[in-house]
C-alpha positions as CSV (number, residue, x, y, z in Angstrom):
1,X,-0.2,0.1,0.3
2,X,2.9,2.3,0.9
3,X,4.2,1.6,-2.5
4,X,1.0,2.4,-4.4
5,X,0.0,5.8,-2.8
6,X,2.9,7.6,-4.0
7,X,1.7,6.2,-7.6
8,X,-1.8,7.6,-7.2
9,X,-1.0,11.0,-5.7
10,X,1.6,11.6,-8.9
11,X,-1.0,10.5,-11.3
12,X,-3.8,13.1,-9.6
13,X,-1.1,15.7,-9.8
14,X,-0.4,14.9,-13.4
15,X,-4.3,15.2,-14.3
16,X,-4.5,18.6,-12.5
17,X,-1.9,19.9,-14.5
18,X,-2.9,18.6,-17.8
19,X,-6.4,20.8,-16.9
20,X,-4.8,23.6,-15.6
21,X,-2.9,24.2,-19.0
22,X,-6.1,24.4,-20.9
23,X,-7.4,27.8,-22.0
24,X,-10.9,28.7,-21.1
25,X,-13.8,28.9,-23.5
26,X,-14.2,32.6,-24.3
27,X,-16.6,34.2,-22.2
28,X,-18.2,36.3,-25.5
29,X,-21.3,37.7,-23.6
30,X,-24.1,39.3,-26.0
31,X,-27.1,41.3,-24.4
32,X,-30.4,41.8,-26.9
33,X,-31.7,45.6,-26.1
34,X,-35.0,47.1,-26.7
35,X,-36.8,48.2,-30.2
36,X,-37.5,51.7,-29.9
37,X,-38.7,54.4,-32.6
38,X,-40.5,52.0,-34.3
39,X,-42.6,53.2,-36.9
40,X,-44.9,51.6,-39.9
41,X,-41.9,51.2,-41.9
42,X,-38.9,50.9,-39.8
43,X,-37.5,50.5,-36.0
44,X,-34.2,51.2,-34.2
45,X,-32.8,48.2,-32.6
46,X,-30.2,47.7,-29.7
47,X,-27.3,45.5,-28.3
48,X,-24.2,45.2,-26.0
49,X,-21.3,43.1,-26.7
50,X,-19.5,42.1,-23.5
51,X,-16.0,41.3,-25.9
52,X,-13.8,43.9,-26.7
53,X,-13.5,43.8,-30.5
54,X,-9.8,44.6,-29.6
55,X,-9.3,41.1,-28.8
56,X,-9.6,39.5,-31.8
57,X,-9.0,40.4,-35.6
58,X,-12.0,38.1,-36.0
59,X,-15.0,39.4,-34.7
60,X,-18.4,40.9,-35.6
61,X,-21.2,41.6,-33.8
62,X,-25.2,43.4,-34.4
63,X,-28.6,42.2,-34.6
64,X,-30.5,40.0,-36.4
65,X,-34.2,40.1,-37.3
66,X,-37.0,38.0,-39.3
67,X,-40.6,37.7,-39.4
68,X,-39.8,34.0,-38.3
69,X,-39.5,33.5,-34.6
70,X,-35.9,31.4,-35.5
71,X,-33.5,34.1,-35.5
72,X,-30.8,32.6,-37.0
73,X,-27.4,33.4,-39.1
74,X,-28.1,32.9,-42.8
75,X,-32.2,32.9,-42.3
76,X,-32.3,36.5,-41.1
77,X,-31.6,40.3,-41.5
78,X,-28.0,40.6,-40.4
79,X,-27.0,44.1,-39.4
80,X,-23.6,44.7,-38.0
81,X,-22.7,47.1,-35.5
82,X,-20.4,49.4,-36.9
83,X,-20.5,52.1,-34.6
84,X,-20.7,51.5,-30.4
85,X,-19.5,53.2,-27.4
86,X,-16.7,52.4,-24.8
87,X,-19.0,49.8,-23.1
88,X,-19.7,48.1,-26.5
89,X,-23.6,49.4,-26.5
90,X,-25.0,49.8,-30.1
91,X,-28.0,51.1,-31.6
92,X,-28.9,49.9,-35.4
93,X,-31.6,51.3,-38.0
94,X,-33.2,48.7,-39.6
95,X,-34.1,48.3,-43.5
96,X,-37.2,49.1,-44.6
97,X,-40.1,47.1,-42.9
98,X,-43.5,45.9,-44.0
99,X,-46.4,47.7,-41.5
100,X,-48.5,46.2,-39.1
101,X,-45.9,42.8,-38.9
102,X,-44.3,41.0,-36.4
103,X,-40.6,41.1,-36.2
104,X,-38.6,38.9,-34.2
105,X,-34.7,40.0,-33.3
106,X,-32.1,38.8,-31.1
107,X,-28.1,40.5,-30.9
108,X,-25.5,38.1,-31.7
109,X,-21.9,38.1,-31.8
110,X,-18.9,35.9,-34.2
111,X,-15.4,35.3,-33.2
112,X,-13.2,32.8,-34.4
113,X,-16.3,30.9,-36.1
114,X,-18.2,30.8,-32.9
115,X,-21.6,32.3,-32.6
116,X,-23.2,33.6,-29.5
117,X,-26.9,34.7,-29.3
118,X,-28.5,37.0,-27.1
119,X,-32.3,36.9,-26.1
120,X,-34.5,36.7,-28.7
121,X,-37.1,39.6,-28.7
122,X,-40.2,40.8,-30.9
123,X,-41.9,44.4,-32.1
124,X,-44.4,45.0,-34.0
125,X,-44.8,47.8,-36.9
126,X,-47.2,50.4,-36.9
127,X,-50.0,50.5,-39.1
128,X,-50.1,53.3,-42.2
129,X,-52.7,55.0,-40.5
130,X,-50.0,55.7,-38.1
131,X,-47.9,57.6,-40.8
132,X,-50.7,58.8,-43.2
133,X,-54.5,59.6,-43.1
134,X,-57.1,60.6,-45.4
135,X,-59.1,63.4,-44.1
136,X,-62.4,64.9,-45.4
137,X,-62.2,67.4,-48.2
138,X,-63.1,70.9,-47.5
139,X,-64.5,73.7,-49.4
140,X,-66.3,71.8,-51.8
141,X,-67.9,73.6,-54.8
142,X,-69.4,72.9,-58.1
143,X,-66.1,72.6,-59.7
144,X,-63.4,72.6,-57.0
145,X,-62.5,71.1,-53.8
146,X,-59.9,70.9,-51.2
147,X,-58.6,67.6,-50.6
148,X,-56.9,67.1,-47.2
149,X,-54.5,64.3,-45.5
150,X,-52.2,63.7,-42.6
151,X,-48.6,63.1,-43.0
152,X,-46.8,62.2,-40.0
153,X,-43.1,61.1,-40.7
154,X,-41.7,60.8,-37.1
155,X,-38.7,57.9,-37.0
156,X,-39.7,57.7,-40.6
157,X,-36.5,56.8,-42.1
158,X,-36.1,57.9,-46.1
159,X,-34.2,59.8,-48.4
160,X,-36.7,60.6,-51.6
161,X,-40.3,61.5,-50.9
162,X,-43.2,62.3,-52.9
163,X,-47.2,62.7,-51.6
164,X,-50.3,63.7,-52.8
165,X,-53.8,62.3,-53.6
166,X,-55.3,59.8,-56.2
167,X,-58.7,61.0,-57.1
168,X,-61.1,59.5,-59.3
169,X,-64.8,60.8,-60.6
170,X,-67.8,58.0,-60.5
171,X,-67.2,55.9,-63.5
172,X,-64.1,58.1,-64.8
173,X,-60.3,57.3,-64.3
174,X,-57.9,58.0,-61.4
175,X,-55.6,61.0,-61.7
176,X,-52.9,61.7,-59.8
177,X,-52.3,65.1,-57.9
178,X,-49.1,65.9,-56.2
179,X,-48.7,68.4,-53.2
180,X,-46.1,70.1,-52.5
181,X,-47.3,72.0,-49.2
182,X,-46.5,69.7,-46.0
183,X,-46.2,71.5,-43.0
184,X,-47.3,70.7,-39.3
185,X,-47.9,66.8,-40.4
186,X,-50.7,67.9,-42.9
187,X,-50.9,68.7,-46.6
188,X,-53.4,69.4,-49.1
189,X,-54.3,69.8,-52.8
190,X,-56.9,72.5,-54.0
191,X,-58.5,70.6,-57.3
192,X,-59.8,73.2,-59.7
193,X,-61.2,70.8,-62.4
194,X,-63.9,68.6,-61.1
195,X,-67.3,68.5,-62.4
196,X,-70.4,69.8,-60.9
197,X,-73.0,67.3,-58.7
198,X,-70.6,64.1,-59.7
199,X,-69.4,61.6,-56.8
200,X,-65.4,61.7,-56.4
201,X,-63.5,59.2,-54.2
202,X,-59.8,60.2,-53.3
203,X,-57.0,58.7,-51.3
204,X,-53.9,60.4,-50.1
205,X,-50.8,58.6,-50.6
206,X,-46.8,59.3,-49.5
207,X,-43.9,57.4,-51.6
208,X,-40.8,57.3,-49.4
209,X,-37.9,55.9,-51.7
210,X,-40.0,55.0,-54.0
211,X,-42.2,52.7,-51.9
212,X,-46.0,53.9,-52.0
213,X,-48.0,54.1,-49.1
214,X,-51.6,54.4,-49.2
215,X,-54.5,56.0,-46.7
216,X,-57.9,54.5,-46.5
217,X,-60.3,56.2,-49.2
218,X,-63.1,59.2,-48.6
219,X,-66.1,60.5,-50.6
220,X,-67.6,63.5,-51.4
221,X,-69.8,64.7,-53.9
222,X,-69.7,68.1,-55.8
223,X,-73.0,70.1,-55.5
224,X,-75.0,71.2,-58.6
225,X,-73.4,74.7,-60.0
226,X,-75.5,77.9,-58.4
227,X,-78.5,79.0,-60.4
228,X,-77.5,81.9,-62.8
229,X,-77.1,85.2,-60.5
230,X,-79.2,87.2,-62.8
231,X,-81.2,86.4,-66.1
232,X,-80.6,89.3,-68.4
233,X,-83.0,90.5,-70.5
234,X,-81.7,92.3,-73.6
235,X,-84.8,92.6,-75.4
236,X,-84.4,90.0,-77.3
237,X,-86.7,86.4,-77.9
238,X,-85.3,85.0,-74.7
239,X,-83.4,86.1,-71.4
240,X,-79.5,85.3,-70.9
241,X,-78.0,84.0,-68.1
242,X,-75.6,86.1,-66.6
243,X,-72.8,83.2,-66.5
244,X,-72.1,80.2,-67.6
245,X,-73.5,76.9,-66.5
246,X,-71.2,75.9,-63.9
247,X,-69.9,79.2,-62.9
248,X,-70.9,81.4,-60.0
249,X,-70.1,84.7,-62.0
250,X,-69.4,86.0,-65.2
251,X,-65.9,86.0,-65.1
252,X,-65.6,82.3,-64.5
253,X,-65.4,80.0,-67.2
254,X,-67.7,77.0,-65.9
255,X,-68.2,73.5,-67.0
256,X,-67.5,71.9,-70.4
257,X,-69.9,69.6,-72.0
258,X,-70.3,67.6,-75.0
259,X,-73.2,68.1,-77.0
260,X,-76.2,65.7,-75.5
261,X,-74.1,65.1,-72.7
262,X,-75.1,66.5,-69.0
263,X,-71.7,65.8,-67.0
264,X,-69.2,68.4,-67.1
265,X,-66.0,67.1,-68.4
266,X,-63.2,69.2,-67.1
267,X,-60.8,66.7,-66.5
268,X,-58.0,66.5,-69.2
269,X,-57.4,62.6,-67.9
270,X,-60.4,61.8,-70.0
271,X,-59.7,62.0,-73.6
272,X,-62.6,63.2,-75.6
273,X,-63.4,62.9,-79.2
274,X,-66.7,60.9,-80.8
275,X,-65.4,57.5,-79.2
276,X,-66.9,58.7,-75.9
277,X,-69.6,60.9,-77.4
278,X,-73.0,60.4,-76.4
279,X,-75.6,58.2,-78.2
280,X,-72.6,57.0,-80.6
281,X,-71.6,53.7,-80.9
282,X,-69.9,53.2,-84.2
283,X,-66.1,52.4,-84.9
284,X,-65.3,55.4,-86.4
285,X,-67.2,59.2,-86.3
286,X,-69.0,58.8,-89.6
287,X,-71.0,55.6,-88.3
288,X,-73.0,54.6,-85.4
289,X,-74.9,57.5,-84.2
290,X,-78.2,56.3,-82.5
291,X,-80.1,59.6,-81.7
292,X,-80.4,63.2,-83.5
293,X,-79.4,62.1,-86.8
294,X,-80.8,62.9,-90.3
295,X,-78.6,61.2,-92.4
296,X,-78.7,57.3,-92.6
297,X,-75.1,57.2,-93.5
298,X,-74.2,58.2,-90.4
299,X,-76.6,55.6,-88.2
300,X,-80.0,55.4,-86.7
301,X,-82.0,58.1,-88.5
302,X,-84.4,60.1,-86.1
303,X,-84.9,63.3,-87.2
304,X,-84.5,64.8,-84.2
305,X,-82.6,68.4,-84.6
306,X,-82.8,69.8,-81.4
307,X,-81.9,68.7,-78.0
308,X,-84.7,67.2,-75.9
309,X,-84.7,68.1,-71.9
310,X,-83.4,65.1,-70.8
311,X,-80.2,65.9,-73.0
312,X,-79.9,69.3,-72.3
313,X,-77.1,70.2,-70.0
314,X,-79.0,73.4,-68.9
315,X,-82.5,72.2,-68.2
316,X,-80.9,68.7,-66.5
317,X,-78.6,70.9,-63.9
318,X,-80.2,74.1,-63.2
319,X,-84.0,72.5,-64.0
320,X,-87.3,75.0,-64.3
321,X,-86.9,77.7,-67.1
322,X,-83.4,77.0,-67.8
323,X,-82.3,75.6,-71.4
324,X,-79.1,75.5,-73.9
325,X,-80.3,78.1,-76.8
326,X,-80.6,77.0,-79.9
327,X,-78.9,78.1,-83.1
328,X,-81.3,80.8,-84.2
329,X,-81.1,82.6,-80.5
330,X,-77.2,82.3,-81.2
331,X,-78.0,84.3,-84.3
332,X,-80.2,86.9,-82.9
333,X,-77.6,87.6,-80.1
334,X,-74.9,87.9,-82.9
335,X,-76.7,90.1,-85.1
336,X,-74.9,93.5,-84.4
337,X,-78.3,95.2,-85.1
338,X,-79.6,93.8,-82.1
339,X,-76.4,94.0,-79.6
340,X,-73.0,95.4,-79.8
341,X,-69.6,92.8,-79.3
342,X,-66.9,94.3,-77.7
343,X,-63.5,92.2,-77.0
344,X,-61.9,93.3,-73.7
345,X,-60.8,92.4,-70.5
346,X,-63.2,92.3,-66.9
347,X,-61.1,91.1,-63.6
348,X,-58.3,89.7,-65.7
349,X,-60.5,87.5,-68.0
350,X,-60.5,88.2,-71.5
351,X,-63.6,87.8,-73.7
352,X,-66.9,89.6,-75.0
353,X,-69.0,92.4,-73.7
354,X,-72.3,92.0,-75.3
355,X,-74.5,95.1,-74.4
356,X,-78.4,95.4,-76.0
357,X,-78.8,98.1,-78.9
358,X,-82.7,97.3,-78.1
359,X,-84.6,100.8,-77.0
360,X,-85.4,100.4,-73.1
361,X,-82.6,97.7,-72.7
362,X,-79.1,99.2,-73.7
363,X,-78.1,99.4,-70.0
364,X,-78.1,95.2,-70.0
365,X,-75.1,93.5,-71.1
366,X,-73.7,90.3,-70.6
367,X,-70.0,88.9,-70.7
368,X,-69.0,85.9,-72.8
369,X,-65.4,85.0,-71.2
370,X,-63.0,83.2,-73.7
371,X,-63.3,79.9,-72.1
372,X,-61.5,77.7,-74.8
373,X,-62.9,74.2,-75.3
374,X,-62.1,70.6,-74.6
375,X,-60.8,67.9,-76.6
376,X,-58.9,64.9,-76.8
377,X,-56.8,65.4,-73.6
378,X,-56.4,69.0,-73.3
379,X,-58.0,72.5,-72.8
380,X,-57.2,74.8,-75.7
381,X,-57.6,78.1,-76.3
382,X,-58.2,79.3,-72.6
383,X,-58.3,83.3,-72.8
384,X,-58.0,83.5,-76.6
385,X,-61.1,81.9,-78.0
386,X,-64.7,81.0,-76.9
387,X,-66.7,78.1,-77.9
388,X,-70.4,77.5,-77.1
389,X,-72.9,75.1,-77.7
390,X,-76.4,75.5,-79.2
391,X,-79.1,73.2,-78.8
392,X,-79.3,72.5,-82.3
393,X,-78.1,69.5,-84.7
394,X,-76.1,70.8,-87.9
395,X,-78.2,68.6,-90.2
396,X,-76.2,68.5,-92.9
397,X,-73.4,66.7,-91.0
398,X,-75.0,65.2,-88.3
399,X,-71.8,64.0,-86.0
400,X,-71.7,68.0,-85.6
401,X,-73.6,70.4,-83.5
402,X,-74.1,74.0,-84.0
403,X,-72.1,76.2,-82.1
404,X,-70.8,79.7,-81.7
405,X,-67.4,80.3,-82.2
406,X,-65.5,83.7,-81.2
407,X,-61.9,85.5,-80.9
408,X,-60.4,88.8,-80.8
409,X,-62.1,90.6,-83.8
410,X,-64.7,87.8,-84.7
411,X,-67.6,86.1,-83.9
412,X,-69.8,83.8,-85.7
413,X,-72.0,80.4,-85.8
414,X,-70.1,77.6,-86.1
415,X,-70.7,73.4,-86.2
416,X,-68.5,71.2,-83.7
417,X,-67.7,67.8,-83.2
418,X,-70.2,66.5,-80.7
419,X,-67.2,64.9,-78.6
420,X,-65.8,68.0,-77.5
421,X,-66.2,69.7,-74.6
422,X,-67.7,73.2,-75.3
423,X,-69.3,76.0,-73.0
424,X,-72.9,76.3,-72.3
425,X,-74.7,79.5,-71.8
426,X,-78.0,79.1,-70.4
427,X,-81.2,81.1,-71.9
428,X,-84.8,81.3,-70.4
429,X,-88.4,82.1,-71.8
């Protein structure tokens, strides 16, 4: 026994000596911090590494995040910390995230190909409504309205921005209105090209770095235009309204109407021609006319040559005694023996002042603004020409209707494509 004990003691010492020479595994240490500055599209994640990066040239640390709770290298978005304080605390902004989505994240550290993870935590991004909201329209009139929105970009990271509204008339095409007046977390757009008595839906939007975010949709309806403020008696067969249909004063252009159409069509996003003209179904402008036609080659012959009340914009919009003038009534007004025509400018608006020469009525006059006309995808000649419908068909060429046109130095009866958008000046008996 005395010979064995020394051997056992020496063996124990040898074993202890072997273990005391091995290195302790690295205690890298990693702490997952809190998620802050959470918005609908990004967040700021934090963490801490207790191992100074100077202890190894093969070390990196940061945060991983994913929509899966299994947050692992290679299967999650990796954000490496480049900036940190003396205690190796760091914060990192995420990339672009999806709204109303739960994300899982945790810190990590890699040293000499060994990985250590921190605790897995989670956060949820906010709804888009926290950033952008469509607000009620304000100052809604016959042909214009102000669209309003809230835009709160707190904690939203971006390099480029565009914001505005998408607006769609009932039965029409969507139009994008880009705003440029963001202030105090709000913006607006005054649209002055609306049609009277039409329902509209509109949606506020913002593009951040090209990514589109839309708010909820709201609606409003423009009212019918005001009744003409004055019925002016020029001593002729009919009295003339003091302003155009859709206008509230003599110098306003008012609306634009296709012949036999009763809806204002000011939106240049809607292409106007024979293809979308009322009572036309043909493949070209010379065929397919189904109403107000006197020639068989043009379509169905009904020999109607004056608009019925249901197709007369003034009658439909204003009701009562109001209607569109016939070409004979325009010719009566155009007769310089009845009225003087003076090209002038009133309140900055060019047009003709038409004043009665009839005994007892010489103080009475109306102003016809040079409102131009709508055709194709544009509004043309505003400020230089006036184009006004009559209720009379151009019977020789029934794809046309009789109209009145003028510019500086001339005024006369004319014929215009029924698909064009012209002004309407109502008359009453």
